[in-house]
SETORVO-370425 format. One line per 3 residues: number of its first residue (from 1); their letters; for each residue x, y, z of N, C-alpha, C. Coordinates in nm, 2 decimals, padded with zeros to 4 digits. Layout:
BEGIN
NUM) a) X Y Z X Y Z X Y Z  ...
***
This chain:
BEGIN
1) mgy) 00.09 -00.10 -00.01 00.02 00.02 -00.01 00.10 00.09 00.01  00.05 00.23 -00.11 00.19 00.30 -00.11 00.07 00.47 -00.09  00.11 00.60 -00.11 00.07 00.70 -00.06 00.01 00.76 -00.17
4) rvv) -00.08 00.85 -00.15 -00.13 00.98 -00.22 -00.06 01.10 -00.15  00.01 01.18 -00.27 00.06 01.24 -00.29 00.03 01.35 -00.41  00.08 01.51 -00.32 00.06 01.60 -00.42 00.21 01.66 -00.43
7) iag) 00.24 01.70 -00.58 00.30 01.76 -00.59 00.30 01.92 -00.61  00.23 02.07 -00.50 00.24 02.20 -00.57 00.39 02.24 -00.65  00.33 02.28 -00.74 00.43 02.42 -00.83 00.55 02.27 -00.88
10) atg) 00.45 02.18 -00.94 00.47 02.12 -01.05 00.54 02.13 -01.18  00.52 02.26 -01.24 00.61 02.30 -01.37 00.75 02.40 -01.34  00.74 02.41 -01.23 00.88 02.49 -01.19 00.96 02.38 -01.20
13) nvg) 01.13 02.43 -01.22 01.26 02.36 -01.22 01.27 02.28 -01.03  01.21 02.28 -00.93 01.24 02.25 -00.86 01.09 02.17 -00.83  01.01 02.17 -00.91 00.83 02.09 -00.90 00.88 02.01 -01.00
16) rem) 00.98 02.00 -01.09 01.00 01.90 -01.19 01.07 01.84 -01.17  01.18 01.83 -01.07 01.27 01.76 -01.00 01.23 01.66 -00.88  01.08 01.71 -00.82 01.06 01.66 -00.72 01.07 01.55 -00.79
19) lni) 00.87 01.53 -00.89 00.88 01.41 -01.04 00.96 01.32 -01.07  01.11 01.38 -01.09 01.19 01.26 -01.12 01.24 01.20 -00.97  01.31 01.27 -00.91 01.30 01.23 -00.79 01.26 01.13 -00.67
22) lae) 01.11 01.15 -00.70 01.02 01.01 -00.64 01.03 00.91 -00.75  01.07 00.90 -00.85 01.04 00.83 -00.98 01.16 00.77 -00.96  01.25 00.79 -00.98 01.38 00.76 -00.93 01.41 00.69 -00.83
25) rhf) 01.40 00.73 -00.70 01.36 00.65 -00.63 01.29 00.58 -00.54  01.18 00.52 -00.64 01.11 00.44 -00.66 00.99 00.50 -00.51  00.94 00.57 -00.49 00.85 00.57 -00.39 00.68 00.55 -00.44
28) pvd) 00.72 00.49 -00.28 00.52 00.41 -00.25 00.41 00.54 -00.35  00.39 00.50 -00.43 00.30 00.62 -00.48 00.19 00.56 -00.52  00.05 00.56 -00.48 -00.08 00.49 -00.52 -00.17 00.59 -00.59
31) eiv) -00.09 00.73 -00.57 -00.20 00.82 -00.69 -00.06 00.90 -00.67  -00.08 01.01 -00.75 -00.01 01.12 -00.80 -00.06 01.25 -00.84  -00.05 01.37 -00.76 -00.10 01.47 -00.83 -00.01 01.63 -00.90
34) ala) -00.04 01.63 -00.99 00.07 01.73 -01.03 -00.01 01.92 -01.02  00.00 02.02 -00.95 -00.09 02.14 -00.93 00.01 02.22 -00.93  -00.03 02.30 -00.97 00.02 02.45 -01.06 -00.07 02.53 -01.09
37) srk) -00.06 02.65 -01.08 -00.09 02.81 -01.09 -00.21 02.79 -01.25  -00.34 02.86 -01.23 -00.40 02.87 -01.28 -00.39 02.93 -01.44  -00.26 03.02 -01.43 -00.21 03.04 -01.54 -00.15 02.86 -01.68
40) smg) -00.10 02.79 -01.54 -00.06 02.70 -01.57 -00.09 02.55 -01.60  -00.23 02.55 -01.57 -00.33 02.38 -01.54 -00.35 02.44 -01.69  -00.36 02.27 -01.69 -00.32 02.22 -01.80 -00.19 02.18 -01.87
43) sev) -00.09 02.21 -01.83 00.04 02.17 -01.89 00.09 02.02 -01.88  00.19 01.97 -01.93 00.24 01.85 -01.93 00.32 01.82 -01.81  00.38 01.78 -01.72 00.45 01.71 -01.67 00.53 01.51 -01.64
46) sfg) 00.66 01.55 -01.67 00.64 01.44 -01.59 00.71 01.35 -01.47  00.59 01.21 -01.49 00.63 01.10 -01.37 00.69 01.01 -01.40  00.79 00.93 -01.37 00.89 00.81 -01.50 00.81 00.77 -01.59
49) dkt) 00.75 00.72 -01.64 00.70 00.67 -01.83 00.58 00.72 -01.80  00.47 00.80 -01.68 00.38 00.89 -01.67 00.37 01.03 -01.75  00.30 01.06 -01.78 00.23 01.21 -01.81 00.18 01.25 -01.75
52) lkt) 00.17 01.35 -01.70 00.07 01.37 -01.56 00.00 01.57 -01.63  -00.12 01.56 -01.61 -00.17 01.72 -01.69 -00.21 01.76 -01.58  -00.13 01.90 -01.53 -00.15 01.97 -01.37 -00.26 02.03 -01.36
55) kdl) -00.28 01.98 -01.20 -00.49 02.08 -01.17 -00.40 02.18 -01.14  -00.54 02.25 -01.12 -00.54 02.39 -01.05 -00.50 02.38 -00.89  -00.37 02.46 -00.83 -00.38 02.46 -00.71 -00.53 02.51 -00.64
58) dtf) -00.52 02.64 -00.73 -00.63 02.69 -00.55 -00.76 02.67 -00.58  -00.82 02.53 -00.67 -00.93 02.51 -00.65 -00.95 02.31 -00.64  -00.81 02.32 -00.55 -00.77 02.15 -00.53 -00.87 02.12 -00.33
61) dft) -00.91 02.00 -00.39 -00.93 01.95 -00.22 -00.82 01.87 -00.16  -00.77 01.90 -00.02 -00.66 01.82 00.04 -00.69 01.71 00.04  -00.78 01.71 00.04 -00.91 01.60 00.21 -00.88 01.42 00.13
64) gwd) -00.82 01.30 00.22 -00.80 01.24 00.16 -00.65 01.25 00.08  -00.58 01.31 00.12 -00.44 01.26 00.04 -00.28 01.28 00.14  -00.21 01.22 00.16 -00.14 01.19 00.34 00.00 01.32 00.27
67) mal) 00.04 01.31 00.16 00.13 01.45 00.20 00.15 01.51 00.07  00.18 01.66 00.11 00.18 01.77 00.00 00.30 01.79 00.01  00.39 01.73 -00.14 00.54 01.91 -00.20 00.52 01.99 -00.17
70) fav) 00.57 02.09 -00.12 00.52 02.20 -00.20 00.62 02.33 -00.24  00.65 02.39 -00.38 00.76 02.45 -00.41 00.69 02.57 -00.47  00.62 02.63 -00.40 00.54 02.76 -00.50 00.55 02.87 -00.45
73) gse) 00.68 02.92 -00.32 00.76 03.02 -00.31 00.62 03.07 -00.20  00.70 03.12 -00.08 00.63 03.19 00.04 00.48 03.22 00.00  00.48 03.30 -00.04 00.32 03.37 -00.09 00.20 03.31 -00.14
76) atk) 00.21 03.19 -00.24 00.13 03.11 -00.20 00.11 03.00 -00.11  00.21 02.92 -00.07 00.25 02.87 00.08 00.17 02.96 00.16  00.17 03.04 00.20 00.08 03.12 00.31 -00.02 03.08 00.28
79) kya) -00.09 03.15 00.22 -00.22 03.04 00.11 -00.35 02.94 00.10  -00.23 02.88 00.06 -00.25 02.72 00.05 -00.14 02.61 00.15  -00.07 02.63 00.22 -00.01 02.53 00.30 -00.10 02.47 00.42
82) pka) -00.14 02.60 00.53 -00.22 02.58 00.56 -00.35 02.55 00.59  -00.45 02.54 00.44 -00.54 02.45 00.37 -00.51 02.31 00.35  -00.39 02.32 00.35 -00.35 02.14 00.31 -00.35 02.06 00.44
85) aka) -00.29 02.08 00.48 -00.25 02.08 00.66 -00.39 02.06 00.76  -00.50 02.16 00.75 -00.62 02.14 00.81 -00.68 02.04 00.68  -00.66 01.99 00.59 -00.75 01.89 00.48 -00.69 01.81 00.60
88) gcv) -00.61 01.75 00.69 -00.51 01.64 00.71 -00.36 01.60 00.63  -00.36 01.63 00.53 -00.22 01.64 00.43 -00.14 01.68 00.47  00.03 01.60 00.51 00.13 01.66 00.57 00.16 01.73 00.47
91) vid) 00.25 01.88 00.50 00.28 01.99 00.40 00.44 01.98 00.43  00.52 01.89 00.31 00.66 01.96 00.32 00.68 02.09 00.21  00.74 02.18 00.27 00.69 02.28 00.23 00.86 02.35 00.19
94) nss) 00.90 02.43 00.00 01.03 02.46 -00.02 01.02 02.58 00.00  00.99 02.63 00.08 01.03 02.84 00.06 01.06 02.82 00.22  01.08 02.92 00.22 01.09 02.95 00.40 01.04 03.04 00.42
97) lyr) 00.98 03.06 00.43 00.84 03.05 00.55 00.82 03.05 00.66  00.84 02.88 00.67 00.76 02.81 00.79 00.91 02.76 00.88  01.08 02.80 00.79 01.20 02.74 00.86 01.23 02.79 01.01
100) ydp) 01.17 02.94 01.03 01.23 02.96 01.14 01.08 02.99 01.22  00.98 02.90 01.22 00.86 02.87 01.30 00.94 02.74 01.42  00.92 02.80 01.58 00.98 02.68 01.66 00.91 02.61 01.66
103) dip) 00.75 02.59 01.61 00.68 02.44 01.63 00.70 02.40 01.51  00.78 02.40 01.44 00.79 02.37 01.29 00.93 02.28 01.23  00.93 02.20 01.22 01.06 02.11 01.22 01.13 02.18 01.11
106) liv) 01.24 02.20 01.06 01.36 02.20 00.93 01.43 02.09 01.01  01.40 02.00 00.86 01.49 01.91 00.86 01.55 01.86 00.74  01.70 01.79 00.78 01.77 01.77 00.72 01.80 01.59 00.72
109) pev) 01.71 01.48 00.68 01.72 01.35 00.75 01.80 01.30 00.80  01.95 01.34 00.73 02.07 01.24 00.75 02.12 01.29 00.89  02.06 01.44 00.90 02.12 01.49 01.01 02.04 01.49 01.14
112) nah) 01.92 01.58 01.11 01.83 01.58 01.25 01.64 01.49 01.18  01.69 01.34 01.18 01.53 01.26 01.16 01.50 01.24 01.28  01.52 01.28 01.37 01.47 01.25 01.55 01.36 01.38 01.51
115) aih) 01.33 01.49 01.48 01.26 01.57 01.50 01.17 01.53 01.36  01.08 01.45 01.35 01.04 01.39 01.19 00.87 01.43 01.35  00.87 01.38 01.40 00.80 01.33 01.51 00.71 01.50 01.55
118) dya) 00.83 01.60 01.52 00.70 01.77 01.54 00.65 01.77 01.49  00.67 01.71 01.31 00.53 01.76 01.26 00.39 01.81 01.28  00.32 01.65 01.41 00.25 01.66 01.43 00.18 01.79 01.47
121) kkn) 00.28 01.92 01.51 00.22 02.02 01.56 00.14 02.14 01.49  00.19 02.14 01.37 00.09 02.18 01.26 00.09 02.12 01.13  00.12 01.97 01.10 00.06 01.92 01.02 00.15 02.01 00.87
124) iia) 00.27 02.07 00.92 00.36 02.10 00.88 00.53 02.07 00.89  00.61 02.04 00.77 00.77 01.99 00.78 00.83 02.14 00.64  00.96 02.20 00.73 01.02 02.25 00.64 01.15 02.22 00.60
127) npn) 01.16 02.26 00.48 01.26 02.26 00.39 01.40 02.31 00.42  01.50 02.26 00.45 01.61 02.38 00.47 01.67 02.48 00.37  01.69 02.64 00.31 01.76 02.68 00.19 01.80 02.59 00.13
130) cst) 01.87 02.60 00.00 01.95 02.49 00.00 02.14 02.53 00.00  02.14 02.60 00.03 02.33 02.61 00.07 02.33 02.59 00.23  02.28 02.59 00.33 02.19 02.53 00.41 02.23 02.36 00.39
133) aqm) 02.12 02.34 00.35 02.13 02.13 00.31 02.28 02.09 00.35  02.29 02.12 00.16 02.40 02.03 00.18 02.56 02.07 00.30  02.53 02.23 00.38 02.67 02.25 00.44 02.63 02.14 00.59
136) vva) 02.48 02.17 00.63 02.45 02.04 00.74 02.51 01.89 00.74  02.55 01.83 00.65 02.55 01.70 00.59 02.68 01.71 00.66  02.78 01.74 00.58 02.94 01.77 00.60 02.92 01.83 00.74
139) lkp) 02.88 01.91 00.78 02.90 01.89 00.95 02.90 01.85 01.05  02.73 01.76 01.05 02.69 01.67 01.15 02.79 01.61 01.22  02.89 01.49 01.13 02.93 01.37 01.20 03.04 01.45 01.20
142) lhd) 03.08 01.58 01.17 03.20 01.63 01.25 03.20 01.66 01.35  03.08 01.71 01.35 03.03 01.78 01.54 02.98 01.66 01.58  02.97 01.61 01.58 02.94 01.47 01.69 03.07 01.41 01.70
145) rat) 03.18 01.43 01.68 03.31 01.38 01.73 03.36 01.51 01.80  03.33 01.60 01.75 03.48 01.72 01.76 03.46 01.82 01.84  03.30 01.83 01.84 03.20 01.96 01.90 03.27 02.09 01.80
148) ikr) 03.14 02.15 01.71 03.23 02.23 01.66 03.20 02.39 01.69  03.27 02.44 01.69 03.24 02.61 01.79 03.20 02.73 01.68  03.24 02.73 01.57 03.22 02.81 01.44 03.26 02.76 01.33
151) vvv) 03.16 02.80 01.26 03.18 02.82 01.08 03.17 02.88 01.02  03.27 02.94 00.96 03.29 03.03 00.88 03.32 02.98 00.70  03.22 03.03 00.62 03.16 03.00 00.52 03.16 03.08 00.37
154) sty) 03.20 03.02 00.26 03.20 03.13 00.17 03.11 03.05 00.06  03.00 03.10 00.01 02.93 03.01 -00.08 02.95 03.04 -00.21  02.92 02.92 -00.34 02.99 03.04 -00.45 02.81 02.93 -00.55
157) qsv) 02.67 03.01 -00.54 02.54 02.97 -00.60 02.51 02.94 -00.70  02.51 02.87 -00.76 02.44 02.88 -00.90 02.36 02.94 -00.99  02.31 02.98 -01.11 02.18 03.08 -01.07 02.07 02.97 -01.05
160) sgs) 02.05 02.90 -01.09 01.96 02.82 -01.04 01.85 02.85 -00.92  01.99 02.83 -00.81 01.90 02.90 -00.72 01.78 02.95 -00.77  01.83 03.07 -00.80 01.71 03.18 -00.83 01.63 03.14 -00.89
163) gkd) 01.53 03.04 -01.00 01.47 03.03 -01.10 01.51 03.01 -01.18  01.38 02.97 -01.32 01.38 02.93 -01.45 01.43 03.10 -01.49  01.42 03.17 -01.40 01.47 03.33 -01.45 01.60 03.33 -01.45
166) gmd) 01.62 03.30 -01.38 01.80 03.30 -01.34 01.85 03.26 -01.43  01.86 03.12 -01.50 01.93 03.03 -01.60 01.90 03.11 -01.67  01.80 03.18 -01.75 01.75 03.21 -01.86 01.83 03.33 -01.84
169) elw) 01.83 03.38 -01.76 01.96 03.52 -01.75 02.06 03.55 -01.82  02.15 03.41 -01.70 02.27 03.39 -01.75 02.31 03.35 -01.88  02.23 03.23 -01.98 02.18 03.20 -02.12 02.19 03.32 -02.20
172) dqt) 02.16 03.46 -02.17 02.10 03.51 -02.26 02.26 03.62 -02.25  02.30 03.68 -02.14 02.39 03.76 -02.14 02.59 03.69 -02.19  02.52 03.58 -02.20 02.59 03.50 -02.25 02.63 03.51 -02.39
175) ksi) 02.58 03.51 -02.45 02.52 03.48 -02.62 02.53 03.59 -02.67  02.49 03.72 -02.55 02.55 03.86 -02.56 02.63 03.94 -02.58  02.75 03.87 -02.51 02.90 03.91 -02.48 02.96 03.87 -02.68
178) ynp) 02.91 03.75 -02.66 03.01 03.78 -02.84 02.92 03.83 -02.94  02.82 03.91 -02.91 02.65 03.97 -03.04 02.62 04.11 -02.95  02.77 04.25 -02.98 02.76 04.33 -02.91 02.63 04.39 -02.91
181) tds) 02.55 04.44 -03.00 02.44 04.45 -03.08 02.31 04.43 -03.01  02.30 04.30 -02.93 02.20 04.20 -02.85 02.21 04.24 -02.73  02.17 04.35 -02.65 02.29 04.40 -02.50 02.13 04.32 -02.47
184) kpp) 02.23 04.28 -02.34 02.07 04.18 -02.23 02.15 04.26 -02.11  02.08 04.30 -02.09 02.08 04.42 -01.89 02.08 04.32 -01.78  02.11 04.30 -01.64 02.04 04.23 -01.54 01.90 04.33 -01.57
187) rkf) 01.84 04.16 -01.49 01.63 04.15 -01.50 01.66 04.13 -01.31  01.70 04.01 -01.32 01.69 03.94 -01.23 01.71 03.95 -01.16  01.89 03.96 -01.21 02.03 03.95 -01.05 02.04 04.13 -01.08
190) tkq) 02.17 04.21 -00.98 02.16 04.36 -00.98 02.30 04.37 -01.05  02.34 04.27 -01.10 02.43 04.30 -01.21 02.49 04.22 -01.30  02.55 04.24 -01.38 02.57 04.14 -01.47 02.57 04.00 -01.42
193) iaf) 02.55 03.88 -01.47 02.61 03.78 -01.33 02.69 03.69 -01.49  02.70 03.71 -01.64 02.79 03.63 -01.74 02.96 03.66 -01.67  03.01 03.60 -01.73 03.15 03.59 -01.70 03.22 03.73 -01.51
196) nvi) 03.13 03.62 -01.40 03.09 03.75 -01.33 03.06 03.72 -01.22  03.07 03.74 -01.10 02.98 03.71 -00.96 03.02 03.80 -00.90  02.86 03.77 -00.79 02.76 03.88 -00.77 02.75 03.84 -00.59
199) phi) 02.89 03.90 -00.53 02.80 03.90 -00.42 02.71 03.92 -00.34  02.60 03.92 -00.36 02.48 03.95 -00.26 02.34 03.85 -00.30  02.30 03.75 -00.26 02.18 03.67 -00.23 02.09 03.72 -00.13
202) dvf) 01.98 03.70 -00.20 01.84 03.78 -00.14 01.84 03.95 -00.14  01.80 03.97 00.01 01.80 04.13 00.02 01.92 04.19 00.14  01.92 04.28 00.16 02.02 04.30 00.27 01.95 04.35 00.37
205) mds) 02.03 04.36 00.46 01.98 04.31 00.63 02.01 04.52 00.70  01.99 04.51 00.80 02.06 04.63 00.92 02.25 04.59 00.91  02.23 04.50 00.97 02.31 04.40 00.99 02.50 04.44 00.91
208) gdt) 02.37 04.39 00.79 02.52 04.42 00.64 02.51 04.30 00.64  02.46 04.18 00.68 02.46 04.03 00.57 02.27 04.03 00.50  02.31 03.98 00.43 02.20 03.93 00.36 02.12 03.85 00.39
211) kee) 02.00 03.86 00.34 01.94 03.73 00.42 01.94 03.61 00.39  02.01 03.52 00.29 02.04 03.43 00.31 02.18 03.38 00.39  02.27 03.49 00.39 02.34 03.44 00.47 02.31 03.43 00.64
214) wkm) 02.19 03.53 00.66 02.14 03.49 00.80 02.06 03.37 00.76  02.00 03.31 00.70 01.93 03.18 00.68 02.01 03.07 00.70  02.16 03.09 00.68 02.25 02.95 00.65 02.25 02.97 00.85
217) mve) 02.34 03.14 00.87 02.34 03.08 01.01 02.25 03.08 01.10  02.11 03.10 01.16 02.00 03.09 01.15 01.92 02.94 01.19  01.95 02.88 01.01 01.91 02.72 01.00 02.02 02.59 01.05
220) tkk) 02.14 02.67 01.05 02.26 02.57 01.10 02.23 02.58 01.28  02.21 02.68 01.34 02.11 02.69 01.45 02.03 02.54 01.51  01.92 02.58 01.42 01.76 02.50 01.43 01.86 02.37 01.43
223) ivd) 01.88 02.33 01.33 01.91 02.15 01.27 02.00 02.14 01.32  02.15 02.15 01.37 02.26 02.12 01.38 02.23 02.12 01.57  02.27 02.29 01.59 02.32 02.31 01.75 02.31 02.43 01.76
226) pki) 02.19 02.53 01.88 02.18 02.63 01.86 02.33 02.73 01.91  02.44 02.61 01.99 02.54 02.68 02.05 02.64 02.71 01.89  02.67 02.66 01.75 02.77 02.68 01.69 02.77 02.78 01.64
229) kvt) 02.83 02.89 01.60 02.87 03.05 01.56 02.85 03.03 01.45  02.78 03.06 01.33 02.79 03.05 01.16 02.79 03.18 01.14  02.90 03.23 01.03 02.95 03.36 00.94 02.97 03.29 00.81
232) atc) 02.81 03.35 00.75 02.87 03.33 00.58 02.89 03.48 00.52  02.94 03.46 00.38 02.91 03.57 00.21 02.92 03.46 00.15  02.72 03.51 00.04 02.71 03.43 -00.03 02.70 03.48 -00.19
235) vrv) 02.81 03.39 -00.29 02.80 03.47 -00.39 02.70 03.37 -00.48  02.61 03.50 -00.57 02.63 03.43 -00.71 02.68 03.39 -00.81  02.77 03.29 -00.91 02.84 03.25 -00.98 02.76 03.23 -01.14
238) pvf) 02.86 03.21 -01.20 02.81 03.21 -01.32 02.77 03.05 -01.37  02.72 02.93 -01.31 02.73 02.85 -01.33 02.55 02.80 -01.32  02.56 02.71 -01.40 02.40 02.68 -01.42 02.29 02.63 -01.27
241) vgh) 02.41 02.49 -01.27 02.35 02.35 -01.19 02.46 02.33 -01.05  02.43 02.37 -00.85 02.58 02.32 -00.84 02.66 02.35 -00.80  02.55 02.39 -00.67 02.69 02.52 -00.52 02.75 02.50 -00.49
244) aes) 02.90 02.53 -00.52 02.96 02.55 -00.39 03.00 02.58 -00.29  03.09 02.51 -00.13 03.09 02.61 -00.08 03.23 02.57 -00.01  03.32 02.70 00.04 03.46 02.68 00.10 03.39 02.70 00.34
247) ini) 03.45 02.56 00.35 03.38 02.63 00.45 03.53 02.58 00.54  03.53 02.67 00.70 03.61 02.66 00.74 03.58 02.68 00.91  03.64 02.55 00.99 03.56 02.50 01.12 03.64 02.52 01.17
250) efe) 03.63 02.58 01.29 03.63 02.55 01.44 03.62 02.42 01.50  03.67 02.33 01.56 03.66 02.27 01.67 03.69 02.27 01.84  03.63 02.23 01.93 03.67 02.25 02.03 03.77 02.18 02.09
253) dhl) 03.77 02.03 02.00 03.87 01.93 02.05 03.96 01.91 01.91  04.07 01.87 01.89 04.10 01.86 01.78 04.11 01.71 01.71  04.11 01.73 01.54 04.06 01.62 01.51 04.11 01.67 01.40
256) den) 04.22 01.56 01.36 04.28 01.50 01.29 04.23 01.50 01.12  04.31 01.56 00.98 04.24 01.57 00.88 04.20 01.38 00.87  04.31 01.34 00.86 04.27 01.21 00.79 04.14 01.16 00.90
259) ear) 04.12 01.16 01.02 04.01 01.08 01.11 03.88 01.17 01.05  03.91 01.29 00.99 03.81 01.40 00.95 03.73 01.33 00.81  03.83 01.25 00.70 03.83 01.22 00.60 03.73 01.06 00.64
262) dil) 03.84 01.00 00.66 03.73 00.90 00.73 03.59 00.87 00.79  03.60 00.96 00.87 03.44 00.97 00.93 03.33 01.03 00.82  03.41 01.14 00.70 03.29 01.19 00.61 03.28 01.05 00.53
265) rea) 03.40 00.96 00.50 03.40 00.84 00.40 03.28 00.78 00.42  03.20 00.78 00.56 03.13 00.68 00.60 03.00 00.77 00.66  03.00 00.91 00.66 02.87 01.06 00.68 02.75 00.95 00.57
268) pgv) 02.64 00.91 00.65 02.49 00.90 00.55 02.47 01.02 00.40  02.49 01.00 00.29 02.44 01.10 00.21 02.58 01.21 00.14  02.69 01.11 00.22 02.86 01.24 00.15 02.94 01.10 00.09
271) mvi) 02.96 01.14 -00.02 03.09 01.10 -00.11 03.28 01.20 -00.14  03.29 01.12 -00.07 03.44 01.22 -00.06 03.49 01.19 -00.17  03.55 01.30 -00.23 03.66 01.26 -00.34 03.75 01.33 -00.31
274) dkr) 03.85 01.35 -00.25 03.98 01.42 -00.18 04.08 01.41 -00.22  04.15 01.36 -00.37 04.28 01.35 -00.41 04.39 01.47 -00.42  04.51 01.47 -00.42 04.63 01.57 -00.40 04.68 01.61 -00.50
277) edg) 04.56 01.63 -00.61 04.68 01.61 -00.77 04.53 01.69 -00.84  04.59 01.70 -00.96 04.52 01.79 -01.10 04.37 01.70 -01.09  04.29 01.75 -01.04 04.13 01.71 -01.06 04.10 01.61 -00.95
280) gyv) 04.15 01.62 -00.81 04.16 01.55 -00.73 03.98 01.59 -00.69  03.96 01.68 -00.71 03.83 01.72 -00.62 03.65 01.76 -00.71  03.58 01.77 -00.64 03.44 01.72 -00.72 03.44 01.91 -00.75
283) tpv) 03.42 01.94 -00.82 03.34 02.11 -00.96 03.21 02.05 -00.98  03.10 02.19 -01.00 02.98 02.19 -00.99 02.94 02.09 -01.08  03.01 02.10 -01.23 02.96 02.09 -01.33 02.96 01.93 -01.29
286) eca) 03.04 01.85 -01.18 03.04 01.74 -01.23 02.91 01.64 -01.06  02.90 01.77 -00.98 02.81 01.75 -00.90 02.64 01.71 -00.96  02.65 01.78 -01.02 02.46 01.83 -01.12 02.42 01.69 -01.21
289) gdf) 02.27 01.63 -01.11 02.22 01.55 -01.12 02.27 01.41 -01.05  02.33 01.40 -00.95 02.39 01.29 -00.84 02.28 01.42 -00.73  02.27 01.26 -00.62 02.25 01.28 -00.49 02.27 01.32 -00.34
292) atf) 02.47 01.30 -00.39 02.51 01.36 -00.28 02.56 01.46 -00.27  02.66 01.52 -00.13 02.68 01.62 -00.14 02.85 01.56 -00.14  02.92 01.61 -00.19 03.03 01.62 -00.23 03.16 01.70 -00.12
295) isr) 03.21 01.63 -00.06 03.34 01.69 00.04 03.47 01.65 -00.08  03.56 01.77 -00.10 03.69 01.74 -00.13 03.77 01.84 -00.02  03.94 01.86 -00.08 03.98 01.95 -00.05 04.02 01.92 00.11
298) irq) 03.96 01.85 00.18 03.98 01.80 00.38 04.14 01.85 00.41  04.15 01.95 00.53 04.31 02.03 00.52 04.29 02.04 00.66  04.41 02.04 00.75 04.44 02.14 00.86 04.42 02.26 00.84
301) dst) 04.34 02.34 00.93 04.43 02.49 00.95 04.45 02.52 01.02  04.66 02.60 00.96 04.72 02.58 01.06 04.70 02.71 01.14  04.61 02.83 01.09 04.62 02.92 01.19 04.56 02.95 01.26
304) idn) 04.46 02.84 01.33 04.38 02.83 01.44 04.36 02.68 01.51  04.43 02.71 01.68 04.37 02.57 01.78 04.26 02.48 01.68  04.28 02.38 01.64 04.10 02.27 01.60 04.10 02.33 01.47
307) gln) 04.17 02.36 01.38 04.08 02.33 01.25 04.10 02.28 01.17  03.98 02.30 01.04 04.00 02.24 00.95 03.91 02.29 00.85  03.95 02.28 00.70 03.94 02.37 00.56 03.86 02.22 00.51
310) lwc) 03.76 02.25 00.46 03.71 02.22 00.32 03.61 02.25 00.26  03.61 02.16 00.15 03.55 02.24 -00.01 03.39 02.10 -00.05  03.30 02.20 -00.01 03.17 02.09 -00.06 03.11 02.14 -00.14
313) vsd) 03.06 02.07 -00.29 02.97 02.08 -00.33 02.84 01.92 -00.36  02.75 02.04 -00.38 02.59 02.00 -00.44 02.51 01.98 -00.50  02.42 01.94 -00.63 02.34 01.99 -00.64 02.26 02.07 -00.57
316) nlr) 02.18 02.20 -00.61 02.11 02.22 -00.50 02.00 02.21 -00.58  01.92 02.17 -00.71 01.83 02.17 -00.77 01.78 01.98 -00.61  01.87 01.90 -00.65 01.82 01.81 -00.54 01.87 01.82 -00.39
319) kga) 01.96 01.83 -00.40 01.99 01.78 -00.22 01.92 01.94 -00.14  01.98 02.00 -00.21 01.93 02.17 -00.18 01.75 02.18 -00.20  01.71 02.11 -00.24 01.59 02.16 -00.24 01.52 01.98 -00.22
322) aln) 01.44 01.98 -00.40 01.40 01.89 -00.41 01.39 01.74 -00.40  01.54 01.67 -00.36 01.60 01.61 -00.30 01.55 01.56 -00.18  01.58 01.68 -00.07 01.57 01.68 00.08 01.45 01.64 00.10
325) avq) 01.35 01.76 00.02 01.22 01.72 00.03 01.10 01.59 00.06  01.18 01.53 -00.11 01.15 01.39 -00.09 01.22 01.28 00.04  01.36 01.26 00.05 01.39 01.24 00.16 01.27 01.25 00.32
328) iae) 01.25 01.37 00.34 01.15 01.38 00.44 01.08 01.33 00.39  00.95 01.27 00.30 00.85 01.25 00.21 00.89 01.02 00.30  01.00 01.02 00.26 01.02 00.88 00.30 01.01 00.92 00.43
331) llg) 01.12 00.97 00.47 01.14 00.93 00.62 00.98 00.96 00.70  00.89 01.05 00.64 00.78 01.07 00.70 00.67 00.95 00.72  00.66 00.86 00.54 00.64 00.78 00.55 00.70 00.59 00.66
334) rev) 00.83 00.66 00.66 00.89 00.51 00.70 00.80 00.49 00.85  00.87 00.65 00.93 00.89 00.67 01.05 00.72 00.74 01.12  00.63 00.73 01.08 00.55 00.83 01.10 00.40 00.77 01.03
337) lkk) 00.40 00.77 00.89 00.22 00.70 00.87 00.25 00.55 00.83  00.36 00.50 00.79 00.35 00.37 00.76 00.29 00.33 00.66  00.28 00.35 00.59 00.20 00.21 00.46 00.23 00.15 00.37
340) g) 00.38 00.21 00.32 00.42 00.19 00.15 00.55 00.08 00.24
***
């Protein structure tokens, strides 16, 4: 016996990826429905070897459905997620709307699976920010061994993190570089993204941090440990898919780089590719389409006591969004609903 599953926002990048991953991982589905806004109603999306026609999110009745994976943004989520939750359908939300609500669990299954049982307070589970998700998968096993005091992270985030418009802008601007008569000024981003990097993701806050940087700090504390100090600089780079992160970690106890490498090799969701030679590391191009969070460049930081550096790469549309949501659905089914 399987589950009745709703995908809200099925025509977007993340929604389509959710459908792909559900099929790839053979999630036990008895019935599945793809929802979209009224303007996209009737559009076709793929689920394995099936083609689904999208239905109208605005008029959909969630009664009798087991779980709904939301990828519609905060405004639409605010309107429709409570409606689904009230109808008894557990919402797994990919937006930022509920991440900081103390009554709603924020889950990365490899890190804090135990939090799944807190879903019942509001019948909603939050999916973390893409840049946070891959980082905490790497941090948790190291934290369990040596206790992390502080993290300094710089991100190199692909344009797919800003949706289809961001991907289109990079493509159009790249072509226009070679055709000066066809200028493509910035629309989605604040500056030219082609052949450039932009140290600005989301809005600026009074502290001088961007909201993306703030999210990494707050979410890491909620998912891993509230005592961990995090400071981040988040940068948009001209890459289509795959986020990369340079992470500096300060521990309470000494952790040798070789032991760290061994710990990460055994950690769930992690793939270590770390050879000190040309090409002995993973880049965003190689991680695209993969489930794993890849770790490379593991090395001691001799400038502080108990410090390590590492390089972390993952497909942001997968582990940073759709895959993590599907893993939450799998966890919910396995630990709570117990149908599949």
